[in-house]
C-alpha positions in Angstrom: -8.8 1.4 11.1 -4.7 3.1 11.5 -4.3 6.6 10.1 -8.3 7.0 9.3 -9.7 10.6 9.1 -12.9 10.3 11.0 -13.8 14.1 9.8 -11.8 16.8 8.7 -12.3 20.7 8.3 -12.3 22.2 4.4 -8.9 23.2 3.2 -8.5 26.9 3.8 -9.4 29.1 1.5 -6.0 30.7 1.1 -5.0 27.8 0.9 -6.5 26.4 -2.2 -5.7 30.2 -3.6 -2.6 29.7 -3.1 -2.5 26.6 -4.6 -4.6 27.2 -7.5 -1.7 29.9 -8.0 -3.4 32.8 -7.2 -1.1 34.0 -4.7 0.5 36.9 -5.5 3.1 36.3 -2.3 6.6 35.4 -3.4 7.3 33.6 -0.3 7.4 29.8 -1.3 6.0 27.1 0.7 3.2 29.8 1.9 0.1 26.8 1.5 2.8 24.8 3.0 3.9 26.4 6.3 0.0 27.6 6.2 -1.4 23.8 6.1 1.7 22.9 8.8 0.0 26.3 10.9 -3.2 24.6 10.5 -2.0 21.5 12.0 -2.7 19.6 8.4 1.0 18.1 8.6 2.4 16.1 6.2 3.1 12.2 6.7 4.7 10.8 3.3 4.9 7.6 5.1 1.7 6.8 5.5 0.9 7.1 1.8 0.8 3.5 1.0 -0.2 3.3 -2.9 2.3 3.9 -5.8 2.9 7.9 -6.8 3.9 9.5 -9.9 4.3 13.0 -10.7 4.9 13.8 -14.0 6.2 17.7 -14.7 5.8 19.5 -17.8 9.4 21.0 -17.5 7.7 24.2 -19.3 5.6 24.5 -16.2 5.5 28.6 -15.9 3.4 28.2 -12.6 5.8 25.8 -10.9 8.6 26.2 -12.2 11.0 23.0 -13.2 13.1 22.2 -11.3 13.3 24.6 -8.5 9.5 24.1 -7.8 10.2 20.4 -7.3 12.7 20.6 -5.0 10.1 20.4 -2.1 8.0 17.6 -3.5 11.0 15.2 -4.0 12.1 16.3 0.1 8.2 15.6 0.7 8.2 12.1 -2.0 11.4 10.6 -2.0 9.5 7.1 -2.9 7.7 9.2 -5.7 8.4 7.9 -9.4 9.1 11.2 -11.3 8.5 11.7 -15.2 10.2 15.1 -16.5 8.2 15.7 -19.8 10.2 18.6 -22.0 7.8 20.9 -23.7 4.7 20.6 -21.6 3.4 22.9 -19.6 1.7 22.8 -16.1 -1.5 21.6 -17.3 0.1 18.0 -18.7 -3.3 16.2 -18.6 -4.2 19.1 -20.8 -0.8 19.6 -23.1 -1.0 15.3 -24.0 -3.7 14.3 -22.7 -2.8 10.2 -24.3 0.4 10.6 -22.8 -0.8 11.4 -19.8 -3.6 8.7 -19.4 -0.8 6.2 -20.9 1.6 7.1 -17.8 -1.6 7.0 -14.6 -2.5 3.6 -16.8 1.5 2.4 -16.7 1.3 3.3 -12.7 -1.8 2.0 -12.4 -2.2 -1.2 -14.4 
């Protein structure tokens, strides 16, 4: 099967730590840069399923809209939904609405 990964190393701890917001680095994209150096190249054209980003406009971990700019570049065909008054954990802030938005994409 084309594009199938037969074996993969686990994500480096520094990437996981950075993605979870534990990084003290002020350098944007540090996790992405490290992933690229490790050979974890993003190929968004290989994504064959619908992709939706639901972003809380009051996200303080990944501030809107600045933090979303790179994701918009990486995934130009993704569906985007911005929710006013919602923070980083959309599924916790508005669980019913988050579930409906997922179902609306996958149903």
